Predicted model as a PDB file, atoms N, CA, C, CB and O in Angstrom, pLDDT in the B-factor column:
MODEL        1                                                                  
ATOM      1  N   MET A   1      50.428  29.556  76.802  1.00 82.00           N  
ATOM      2  CA  MET A   1      49.920  29.124  78.080  1.00 82.00           C  
ATOM      3  C   MET A   1      50.990  28.321  78.814  1.00 82.00           C  
ATOM      4  CB  MET A   1      48.639  28.298  77.903  1.00 82.00           C  
ATOM      5  O   MET A   1      51.730  27.543  78.211  1.00 82.00           O  
ATOM      6  N   SER A   2      51.054  28.525  80.111  1.00 87.00           N  
ATOM      7  CA  SER A   2      52.017  27.783  80.913  1.00 87.00           C  
ATOM      8  C   SER A   2      51.600  27.804  82.378  1.00 87.00           C  
ATOM      9  CB  SER A   2      53.432  28.369  80.745  1.00 87.00           C  
ATOM     10  O   SER A   2      50.849  28.676  82.815  1.00 87.00           O  
ATOM     11  N   GLU A   3      52.092  26.843  83.113  1.00 89.00           N  
ATOM     12  CA  GLU A   3      51.831  26.825  84.550  1.00 89.00           C  
ATOM     13  C   GLU A   3      52.697  27.842  85.280  1.00 89.00           C  
ATOM     14  CB  GLU A   3      52.072  25.429  85.117  1.00 89.00           C  
ATOM     15  O   GLU A   3      52.302  28.377  86.316  1.00 89.00           O  
ATOM     16  N   ARG A   4      53.890  28.106  84.729  1.00 91.00           N  
ATOM     17  CA  ARG A   4      54.841  29.007  85.386  1.00 91.00           C  
ATOM     18  C   ARG A   4      54.976  30.314  84.614  1.00 91.00           C  
ATOM     19  CB  ARG A   4      56.215  28.333  85.523  1.00 91.00           C  
ATOM     20  O   ARG A   4      55.024  30.294  83.384  1.00 91.00           O  
ATOM     21  N   PRO A   5      55.038  31.452  85.306  1.00 92.00           N  
ATOM     22  CA  PRO A   5      55.200  32.739  84.630  1.00 92.00           C  
ATOM     23  C   PRO A   5      56.477  32.817  83.787  1.00 92.00           C  
ATOM     24  CB  PRO A   5      55.203  33.852  85.652  1.00 92.00           C  
ATOM     25  O   PRO A   5      56.535  33.559  82.806  1.00 92.00           O  
ATOM     26  N   GLU A   6      57.489  32.055  84.172  1.00 92.00           N  
ATOM     27  CA  GLU A   6      58.751  32.079  83.433  1.00 92.00           C  
ATOM     28  C   GLU A   6      58.616  31.481  82.030  1.00 92.00           C  
ATOM     29  CB  GLU A   6      59.818  31.327  84.208  1.00 92.00           C  
ATOM     30  O   GLU A   6      59.434  31.749  81.150  1.00 92.00           O  
ATOM     31  N   ASP A   7      57.578  30.672  81.836  1.00 89.00           N  
ATOM     32  CA  ASP A   7      57.415  29.941  80.579  1.00 89.00           C  
ATOM     33  C   ASP A   7      56.312  30.482  79.672  1.00 89.00           C  
ATOM     34  CB  ASP A   7      57.137  28.512  80.876  1.00 89.00           C  
ATOM     35  O   ASP A   7      56.201  30.051  78.524  1.00 89.00           O  
ATOM     36  N   GLY A   8      55.510  31.396  80.151  1.00 88.00           N  
ATOM     37  CA  GLY A   8      54.416  31.919  79.340  1.00 88.00           C  
ATOM     38  C   GLY A   8      53.718  33.073  80.021  1.00 88.00           C  
ATOM     39  O   GLY A   8      54.043  33.423  81.155  1.00 88.00           O  
ATOM     40  N   VAL A   9      52.765  33.659  79.337  1.00 90.00           N  
ATOM     41  CA  VAL A   9      52.081  34.853  79.825  1.00 90.00           C  
ATOM     42  C   VAL A   9      50.809  34.523  80.602  1.00 90.00           C  
ATOM     43  CB  VAL A   9      51.746  35.761  78.665  1.00 90.00           C  
ATOM     44  O   VAL A   9      50.472  35.205  81.569  1.00 90.00           O  
ATOM     45  N   VAL A  10      50.098  33.464  80.171  1.00 91.00           N  
ATOM     46  CA  VAL A  10      48.835  33.109  80.824  1.00 91.00           C  
ATOM     47  C   VAL A  10      48.864  31.655  81.291  1.00 91.00           C  
ATOM     48  CB  VAL A  10      47.646  33.339  79.867  1.00 91.00           C  
ATOM     49  O   VAL A  10      49.647  30.846  80.794  1.00 91.00           O  
ATOM     50  N   ASP A  11      47.986  31.335  82.266  1.00 91.00           N  
ATOM     51  CA  ASP A  11      47.877  29.950  82.721  1.00 91.00           C  
ATOM     52  C   ASP A  11      46.898  29.187  81.825  1.00 91.00           C  
ATOM     53  CB  ASP A  11      47.420  29.893  84.206  1.00 91.00           C  
ATOM     54  O   ASP A  11      46.461  29.707  80.798  1.00 91.00           O  
ATOM     55  N   ASN A  12      46.557  27.964  82.212  1.00 87.00           N  
ATOM     56  CA  ASN A  12      45.696  27.152  81.344  1.00 87.00           C  
ATOM     57  C   ASN A  12      44.262  27.647  81.267  1.00 87.00           C  
ATOM     58  CB  ASN A  12      45.695  25.736  81.821  1.00 87.00           C  
ATOM     59  O   ASN A  12      43.497  27.156  80.437  1.00 87.00           O  
ATOM     60  N   TRP A  13      43.872  28.600  82.097  1.00 88.00           N  
ATOM     61  CA  TRP A  13      42.546  29.210  82.014  1.00 88.00           C  
ATOM     62  C   TRP A  13      42.585  30.538  81.280  1.00 88.00           C  
ATOM     63  CB  TRP A  13      41.969  29.408  83.405  1.00 88.00           C  
ATOM     64  O   TRP A  13      41.553  31.194  81.133  1.00 88.00           O  
ATOM     65  N   GLY A  14      43.763  30.944  80.815  1.00 90.00           N  
ATOM     66  CA  GLY A  14      43.886  32.220  80.119  1.00 90.00           C  
ATOM     67  C   GLY A  14      44.085  33.396  81.049  1.00 90.00           C  
ATOM     68  O   GLY A  14      44.031  34.546  80.612  1.00 90.00           O  
ATOM     69  N   ARG A  15      44.315  33.131  82.334  1.00 92.00           N  
ATOM     70  CA  ARG A  15      44.538  34.203  83.312  1.00 92.00           C  
ATOM     71  C   ARG A  15      46.002  34.640  83.252  1.00 92.00           C  
ATOM     72  CB  ARG A  15      44.160  33.734  84.760  1.00 92.00           C  
ATOM     73  O   ARG A  15      46.909  33.809  83.306  1.00 92.00           O  
ATOM     74  N   ALA A  16      46.219  35.933  83.140  1.00 94.00           N  
ATOM     75  CA  ALA A  16      47.580  36.465  83.072  1.00 94.00           C  
ATOM     76  C   ALA A  16      48.312  36.201  84.382  1.00 94.00           C  
ATOM     77  CB  ALA A  16      47.561  37.979  82.761  1.00 94.00           C  
ATOM     78  O   ALA A  16      47.752  36.362  85.466  1.00 94.00           O  
ATOM     79  N   HIS A  17      49.561  35.795  84.265  1.00 94.00           N  
ATOM     80  CA  HIS A  17      50.373  35.549  85.465  1.00 94.00           C  
ATOM     81  C   HIS A  17      50.706  36.850  86.187  1.00 94.00           C  
ATOM     82  CB  HIS A  17      51.668  34.815  85.093  1.00 94.00           C  
ATOM     83  O   HIS A  17      50.756  36.876  87.417  1.00 94.00           O  
ATOM     84  N   GLU A  18      50.930  37.916  85.451  1.00 94.00           N  
ATOM     85  CA  GLU A  18      51.437  39.158  86.029  1.00 94.00           C  
ATOM     86  C   GLU A  18      50.352  40.152  86.453  1.00 94.00           C  
ATOM     87  CB  GLU A  18      52.339  39.817  85.050  1.00 94.00           C  
ATOM     88  O   GLU A  18      50.625  41.056  87.243  1.00 94.00           O  
ATOM     89  N   VAL A  19      49.126  39.999  85.941  1.00 93.00           N  
ATOM     90  CA  VAL A  19      48.054  40.949  86.246  1.00 93.00           C  
ATOM     91  C   VAL A  19      46.876  40.184  86.852  1.00 93.00           C  
ATOM     92  CB  VAL A  19      47.610  41.733  84.961  1.00 93.00           C  
ATOM     93  O   VAL A  19      46.258  39.370  86.165  1.00 93.00           O  
ATOM     94  N   PRO A  20      46.558  40.426  88.108  1.00 87.00           N  
ATOM     95  CA  PRO A  20      45.477  39.688  88.763  1.00 87.00           C  
ATOM     96  C   PRO A  20      44.140  39.835  88.026  1.00 87.00           C  
ATOM     97  CB  PRO A  20      45.325  40.164  90.200  1.00 87.00           C  
ATOM     98  O   PRO A  20      43.739  40.937  87.652  1.00 87.00           O  
ATOM     99  N   ASP A  21      43.473  38.721  87.831  1.00 87.00           N  
ATOM    100  CA  ASP A  21      42.127  38.668  87.249  1.00 87.00           C  
ATOM    101  C   ASP A  21      42.011  39.253  85.844  1.00 87.00           C  
ATOM    102  CB  ASP A  21      41.184  39.386  88.141  1.00 87.00           C  
ATOM    103  O   ASP A  21      40.934  39.698  85.445  1.00 87.00           O  
ATOM    104  N   LEU A  22      43.106  39.257  85.094  1.00 92.00           N  
ATOM    105  CA  LEU A  22      43.064  39.614  83.677  1.00 92.00           C  
ATOM    106  C   LEU A  22      43.044  38.315  82.886  1.00 92.00           C  
ATOM    107  CB  LEU A  22      44.287  40.523  83.265  1.00 92.00           C  
ATOM    108  O   LEU A  22      43.959  37.500  83.003  1.00 92.00           O  
ATOM    109  N   PHE A  23      42.014  38.123  82.089  1.00 91.00           N  
ATOM    110  CA  PHE A  23      41.872  36.911  81.292  1.00 91.00           C  
ATOM    111  C   PHE A  23      41.992  37.249  79.812  1.00 91.00           C  
ATOM    112  CB  PHE A  23      40.523  36.219  81.583  1.00 91.00           C  
ATOM    113  O   PHE A  23      41.407  38.224  79.341  1.00 91.00           O  
ATOM    114  N   VAL A  24      42.745  36.448  79.090  1.00 91.00           N  
ATOM    115  CA  VAL A  24      42.897  36.602  77.643  1.00 91.00           C  
ATOM    116  C   VAL A  24      41.964  35.581  76.999  1.00 91.00           C  
ATOM    117  CB  VAL A  24      44.407  36.398  77.175  1.00 91.00           C  
ATOM    118  O   VAL A  24      42.073  34.380  77.246  1.00 91.00           O  
ATOM    119  N   SER A  25      41.049  36.073  76.174  1.00 88.00           N  
ATOM    120  CA  SER A  25      40.008  35.203  75.622  1.00 88.00           C  
ATOM    121  C   SER A  25      40.000  35.205  74.099  1.00 88.00           C  
ATOM    122  CB  SER A  25      38.650  35.627  76.137  1.00 88.00           C  
ATOM    123  O   SER A  25      38.936  35.222  73.480  1.00 88.00           O  
ATOM    124  N   ASP A  26      41.168  35.187  73.508  1.00 86.00           N  
ATOM    125  CA  ASP A  26      41.219  35.166  72.050  1.00 86.00           C  
ATOM    126  C   ASP A  26      42.461  34.422  71.585  1.00 86.00           C  
ATOM    127  CB  ASP A  26      41.203  36.599  71.480  1.00 86.00           C  
ATOM    128  O   ASP A  26      43.133  33.776  72.389  1.00 86.00           O  
ATOM    129  N   GLY A  27      42.769  34.505  70.316  1.00 82.00           N  
ATOM    130  CA  GLY A  27      43.882  33.774  69.732  1.00 82.00           C  
ATOM    131  C   GLY A  27      45.253  34.246  70.160  1.00 82.00           C  
ATOM    132  O   GLY A  27      46.251  33.603  69.834  1.00 82.00           O  
ATOM    133  N   SER A  28      45.330  35.352  70.882  1.00 82.00           N  
ATOM    134  CA  SER A  28      46.646  35.816  71.316  1.00 82.00           C  
ATOM    135  C   SER A  28      47.253  34.909  72.385  1.00 82.00           C  
ATOM    136  CB  SER A  28      46.547  37.236  71.843  1.00 82.00           C  
ATOM    137  O   SER A  28      48.407  35.101  72.768  1.00 82.00           O  
ATOM    138  N   GLN A  29      46.502  33.933  72.868  1.00 80.00           N  
ATOM    139  CA  GLN A  29      47.050  32.921  73.781  1.00 80.00           C  
ATOM    140  C   GLN A  29      48.002  31.973  73.065  1.00 80.00           C  
ATOM    141  CB  GLN A  29      45.919  32.122  74.427  1.00 80.00           C  
ATOM    142  O   GLN A  29      48.868  31.363  73.693  1.00 80.00           O  
ATOM    143  N   PHE A  30      47.843  31.851  71.753  1.00 78.00           N  
ATOM    144  CA  PHE A  30      48.642  30.888  70.986  1.00 78.00           C  
ATOM    145  C   PHE A  30      50.076  31.380  70.832  1.00 78.00           C  
ATOM    146  CB  PHE A  30      48.014  30.645  69.601  1.00 78.00           C  
ATOM    147  O   PHE A  30      50.325  32.577  70.692  1.00 78.00           O  
ATOM    148  N   THR A  31      50.999  30.451  70.859  1.00 73.00           N  
ATOM    149  CA  THR A  31      52.408  30.819  70.756  1.00 73.00           C  
ATOM    150  C   THR A  31      52.867  31.060  69.327  1.00 73.00           C  
ATOM    151  CB  THR A  31      53.253  29.750  71.371  1.00 73.00           C  
ATOM    152  O   THR A  31      53.898  31.696  69.109  1.00 73.00           O  
ATOM    153  N   SER A  32      52.119  30.565  68.353  1.00 74.00           N  
ATOM    154  CA  SER A  32      52.481  30.770  66.947  1.00 74.00           C  
ATOM    155  C   SER A  32      51.213  30.774  66.101  1.00 74.00           C  
ATOM    156  CB  SER A  32      53.469  29.667  66.454  1.00 74.00           C  
ATOM    157  O   SER A  32      50.125  30.472  66.592  1.00 74.00           O  
ATOM    158  N   GLY A  33      51.361  31.113  64.851  1.00 72.00           N  
ATOM    159  CA  GLY A  33      50.227  31.128  63.938  1.00 72.00           C  
ATOM    160  C   GLY A  33      49.703  29.725  63.686  1.00 72.00           C  
ATOM    161  O   GLY A  33      50.458  28.753  63.705  1.00 72.00           O  
ATOM    162  N   ALA A  34      48.423  29.634  63.454  1.00 70.00           N  
ATOM    163  CA  ALA A  34      47.797  28.337  63.215  1.00 70.00           C  
ATOM    164  C   ALA A  34      47.952  27.925  61.753  1.00 70.00           C  
ATOM    165  CB  ALA A  34      46.309  28.378  63.602  1.00 70.00           C  
ATOM    166  O   ALA A  34      48.056  28.775  60.868  1.00 70.00           O  
ATOM    167  N   ALA A  35      47.966  26.634  61.510  1.00 77.00           N  
ATOM    168  CA  ALA A  35      48.041  26.117  60.147  1.00 77.00           C  
ATOM    169  C   ALA A  35      46.666  26.148  59.490  1.00 77.00           C  
ATOM    170  CB  ALA A  35      48.604  24.685  60.141  1.00 77.00           C  
ATOM    171  O   ALA A  35      46.553  26.118  58.265  1.00 77.00           O  
ATOM    172  N   ALA A  36      45.633  26.207  60.304  1.00 81.00           N  
ATOM    173  CA  ALA A  36      44.253  26.246  59.808  1.00 81.00           C  
ATOM    174  C   ALA A  36      43.488  27.319  60.588  1.00 81.00           C  
ATOM    175  CB  ALA A  36      43.555  24.841  59.949  1.00 81.00           C  
ATOM    176  O   ALA A  36      44.016  27.906  61.532  1.00 81.00           O  
ATOM    177  N   ASP A  37      42.263  27.560  60.189  1.00 85.00           N  
ATOM    178  CA  ASP A  37      41.421  28.552  60.852  1.00 85.00           C  
ATOM    179  C   ASP A  37      41.256  28.180  62.332  1.00 85.00           C  
ATOM    180  CB  ASP A  37      40.034  28.654  60.150  1.00 85.00           C  
ATOM    181  O   ASP A  37      40.737  27.105  62.633  1.00 85.00           O  
ATOM    182  N   PRO A  38      41.684  29.044  63.261  1.00 84.00           N  
ATOM    183  CA  PRO A  38      41.650  28.707  64.692  1.00 84.00           C  
ATOM    184  C   PRO A  38      40.332  29.026  65.390  1.00 84.00           C  
ATOM    185  CB  PRO A  38      42.746  29.429  65.394  1.00 84.00           C  
ATOM    186  O   PRO A  38      40.247  28.917  66.613  1.00 84.00           O  
ATOM    187  N   THR A  39      39.304  29.417  64.644  1.00 88.00           N  
ATOM    188  CA  THR A  39      38.064  29.880  65.267  1.00 88.00           C  
ATOM    189  C   THR A  39      37.459  28.856  66.220  1.00 88.00           C  
ATOM    190  CB  THR A  39      37.058  30.228  64.201  1.00 88.00           C  
ATOM    191  O   THR A  39      37.095  29.215  67.341  1.00 88.00           O  
ATOM    192  N   LEU A  40      37.339  27.603  65.817  1.00 90.00           N  
ATOM    193  CA  LEU A  40      36.719  26.605  66.699  1.00 90.00           C  
ATOM    194  C   LEU A  40      37.558  26.337  67.937  1.00 90.00           C  
ATOM    195  CB  LEU A  40      36.497  25.304  65.945  1.00 90.00           C  
ATOM    196  O   LEU A  40      37.015  26.090  69.014  1.00 90.00           O  
ATOM    197  N   THR A  41      38.866  26.384  67.795  1.00 86.00           N  
ATOM    198  CA  THR A  41      39.741  26.212  68.969  1.00 86.00           C  
ATOM    199  C   THR A  41      39.545  27.362  69.938  1.00 86.00           C  
ATOM    200  CB  THR A  41      41.228  26.121  68.544  1.00 86.00           C  
ATOM    201  O   THR A  41      39.460  27.150  71.147  1.00 86.00           O  
ATOM    202  N   ILE A  42      39.472  28.579  69.415  1.00 88.00           N  
ATOM    203  CA  ILE A  42      39.258  29.751  70.270  1.00 88.00           C  
ATOM    204  C   ILE A  42      37.903  29.660  70.963  1.00 88.00           C  
ATOM    205  CB  ILE A  42      39.350  31.056  69.443  1.00 88.00           C  
ATOM    206  O   ILE A  42      37.805  29.933  72.160  1.00 88.00           O  
ATOM    207  N   VAL A  43      36.868  29.283  70.239  1.00 92.00           N  
ATOM    208  CA  VAL A  43      35.533  29.135  70.834  1.00 92.00           C  
ATOM    209  C   VAL A  43      35.555  28.097  71.949  1.00 92.00           C  
ATOM    210  CB  VAL A  43      34.498  28.738  69.759  1.00 92.00           C  
ATOM    211  O   VAL A  43      34.958  28.312  73.004  1.00 92.00           O  
ATOM    212  N   SER A  44      36.227  26.989  71.734  1.00 91.00           N  
ATOM    213  CA  SER A  44      36.333  25.954  72.757  1.00 91.00           C  
ATOM    214  C   SER A  44      37.057  26.476  74.000  1.00 91.00           C  
ATOM    215  CB  SER A  44      37.062  24.728  72.196  1.00 91.00           C  
ATOM    216  O   SER A  44      36.607  26.245  75.122  1.00 91.00           O  
ATOM    217  N   LEU A  45      38.166  27.170  73.806  1.00 89.00           N  
ATOM    218  CA  LEU A  45      38.910  27.737  74.935  1.00 89.00           C  
ATOM    219  C   LEU A  45      38.058  28.744  75.708  1.00 89.00           C  
ATOM    220  CB  LEU A  45      40.200  28.409  74.442  1.00 89.00           C  
ATOM    221  O   LEU A  45      38.066  28.752  76.939  1.00 89.00           O  
ATOM    222  N   VAL A  46      37.334  29.582  74.994  1.00 92.00           N  
ATOM    223  CA  VAL A  46      36.486  30.586  75.644  1.00 92.00           C  
ATOM    224  C   VAL A  46      35.350  29.920  76.415  1.00 92.00           C  
ATOM    225  CB  VAL A  46      35.915  31.565  74.603  1.00 92.00           C  
ATOM    226  O   VAL A  46      35.007  30.366  77.509  1.00 92.00           O  
ATOM    227  N   ASN A  47      34.763  28.859  75.863  1.00 94.00           N  
ATOM    228  CA  ASN A  47      33.710  28.140  76.582  1.00 94.00           C  
ATOM    229  C   ASN A  47      34.239  27.534  77.877  1.00 94.00           C  
ATOM    230  CB  ASN A  47      33.115  27.043  75.696  1.00 94.00           C  
ATOM    231  O   ASN A  47      33.583  27.619  78.915  1.00 94.00           O  
ATOM    232  N   GLN A  48      35.414  26.926  77.824  1.00 92.00           N  
ATOM    233  CA  GLN A  48      36.024  26.359  79.032  1.00 92.00           C  
ATOM    234  C   GLN A  48      36.340  27.463  80.035  1.00 92.00           C  
ATOM    235  CB  GLN A  48      37.309  25.575  78.679  1.00 92.00           C  
ATOM    236  O   GLN A  48      36.135  27.300  81.238  1.00 92.00           O  
ATOM    237  N   GLN A  49      36.837  28.580  79.533  1.00 92.00           N  
ATOM    238  CA  GLN A  49      37.162  29.703  80.398  1.00 92.00           C  
ATOM    239  C   GLN A  49      35.898  30.257  81.062  1.00 92.00           C  
ATOM    240  CB  GLN A  49      37.873  30.804  79.598  1.00 92.00           C  
ATOM    241  O   GLN A  49      35.918  30.593  82.246  1.00 92.00           O  
ATOM    242  N   ALA A  50      34.815  30.352  80.318  1.00 94.00           N  
ATOM    243  CA  ALA A  50      33.555  30.854  80.877  1.00 94.00           C  
ATOM    244  C   ALA A  50      33.044  29.936  81.989  1.00 94.00           C  
ATOM    245  CB  ALA A  50      32.492  30.985  79.768  1.00 94.00           C  
ATOM    246  O   ALA A  50      32.568  30.416  83.018  1.00 94.00           O  
ATOM    247  N   GLU A  51      33.138  28.639  81.792  1.00 95.00           N  
ATOM    248  CA  GLU A  51      32.726  27.694  82.832  1.00 95.00           C  
ATOM    249  C   GLU A  51      33.596  27.856  84.082  1.00 95.00           C  
ATOM    250  CB  GLU A  51      32.808  26.243  82.308  1.00 95.00           C  
ATOM    251  O   GLU A  51      33.093  27.845  85.205  1.00 95.00           O  
ATOM    252  N   HIS A  52      34.896  28.007  83.873  1.00 92.00           N  
ATOM    253  CA  HIS A  52      35.811  28.199  84.999  1.00 92.00           C  
ATOM    254  C   HIS A  52      35.488  29.496  85.738  1.00 92.00           C  
ATOM    255  CB  HIS A  52      37.273  28.212  84.512  1.00 92.00           C  
ATOM    256  O   HIS A  52      35.432  29.509  86.967  1.00 92.00           O  
ATOM    257  N   LEU A  53      35.278  30.578  85.005  1.00 93.00           N  
ATOM    258  CA  LEU A  53      34.966  31.866  85.626  1.00 93.00           C  
ATOM    259  C   LEU A  53      33.645  31.817  86.386  1.00 93.00           C  
ATOM    260  CB  LEU A  53      34.916  32.964  84.568  1.00 93.00           C  
ATOM    261  O   LEU A  53      33.536  32.377  87.477  1.00 93.00           O  
ATOM    262  N   THR A  54      32.656  31.160  85.825  1.00 95.00           N  
ATOM    263  CA  THR A  54      31.364  31.030  86.496  1.00 95.00           C  
ATOM    264  C   THR A  54      31.529  30.329  87.840  1.00 95.00           C  
ATOM    265  CB  THR A  54      30.370  30.260  85.610  1.00 95.00           C  
ATOM    266  O   THR A  54      30.982  30.775  88.848  1.00 95.00           O  
ATOM    267  N   GLU A  55      32.276  29.242  87.852  1.00 95.00           N  
ATOM    268  CA  GLU A  55      32.517  28.509  89.100  1.00 95.00           C  
ATOM    269  C   GLU A  55      33.360  29.330  90.075  1.00 95.00           C  
ATOM    270  CB  GLU A  55      33.212  27.173  88.806  1.00 95.00           C  
ATOM    271  O   GLU A  55      33.080  29.342  91.274  1.00 95.00           O  
ATOM    272  N   ALA A  56      34.386  30.014  89.573  1.00 92.00           N  
ATOM    273  CA  ALA A  56      35.240  30.834  90.432  1.00 92.00           C  
ATOM    274  C   ALA A  56      34.455  31.984  91.069  1.00 92.00           C  
ATOM    275  CB  ALA A  56      36.420  31.388  89.629  1.00 92.00           C  
ATOM    276  O   ALA A  56      34.683  32.317  92.232  1.00 92.00           O  
ATOM    277  N   LEU A  57      33.549  32.583  90.327  1.00 93.00           N  
ATOM    278  CA  LEU A  57      32.706  33.648  90.877  1.00 93.00           C  
ATOM    279  C   LEU A  57      31.731  33.081  91.904  1.00 93.00           C  
ATOM    280  CB  LEU A  57      31.935  34.369  89.751  1.00 93.00           C  
ATOM    281  O   LEU A  57      31.476  33.700  92.937  1.00 93.00           O  
ATOM    282  N   ARG A  58      31.192  31.904  91.613  1.00 96.00           N  
ATOM    283  CA  ARG A  58      30.238  31.271  92.523  1.00 96.00           C  
ATOM    284  C   ARG A  58      30.879  30.950  93.872  1.00 96.00           C  
ATOM    285  CB  ARG A  58      29.677  29.996  91.897  1.00 96.00           C  
ATOM    286  O   ARG A  58      30.263  31.141  94.920  1.00 96.00           O  
ATOM    287  N   THR A  59      32.122  30.460  93.837  1.00 95.00           N  
ATOM    288  CA  THR A  59      32.819  30.057  95.058  1.00 95.00           C  
ATOM    289  C   THR A  59      33.564  31.200  95.741  1.00 95.00           C  
ATOM    290  CB  THR A  59      33.787  28.957  94.742  1.00 95.00           C  
ATOM    291  O   THR A  59      34.073  31.032  96.850  1.00 95.00           O  
ATOM    292  N   GLY A  60      33.632  32.363  95.089  1.00 92.00           N  
ATOM    293  CA  GLY A  60      34.324  33.512  95.688  1.00 92.00           C  
ATOM    294  C   GLY A  60      35.816  33.521  95.429  1.00 92.00           C  
ATOM    295  O   GLY A  60      36.537  34.315  96.033  1.00 92.00           O  
ATOM    296  N   GLU A  61      36.299  32.660  94.548  1.00 87.00           N  
ATOM    297  CA  GLU A  61      37.725  32.647  94.218  1.00 87.00           C  
ATOM    298  C   GLU A  61      38.135  33.959  93.556  1.00 87.00           C  
ATOM    299  CB  GLU A  61      38.056  31.458  93.295  1.00 87.00           C  
ATOM    300  O   GLU A  61      39.260  34.429  93.723  1.00 87.00           O  
ATOM    301  N   ILE A  62      37.211  34.534  92.810  1.00 83.00           N  
ATOM    302  CA  ILE A  62      37.462  35.827  92.138  1.00 83.00           C  
ATOM    303  C   ILE A  62      36.532  36.858  92.732  1.00 83.00           C  
ATOM    304  CB  ILE A  62      37.257  35.727  90.585  1.00 83.00           C  
ATOM    305  O   ILE A  62      36.560  38.020  92.327  1.00 83.00           O  
TER     306      ILE A  62                                                      
ENDMDL                                                                          
END                                                                             
């Protein structure tokens, strides 16, 4: 994840920099393998992403 396309593939909401409205909602957002089971981290990221998408759809951003 990164704010700039030069530094990463997706932004902090998991939206791809290069493909409009493509969201990554799994562990492939991580830059390296986890030291422990990443399931709860992924669930947390997806929950935040769902809240963001709900608001973006409501306001017409997407």
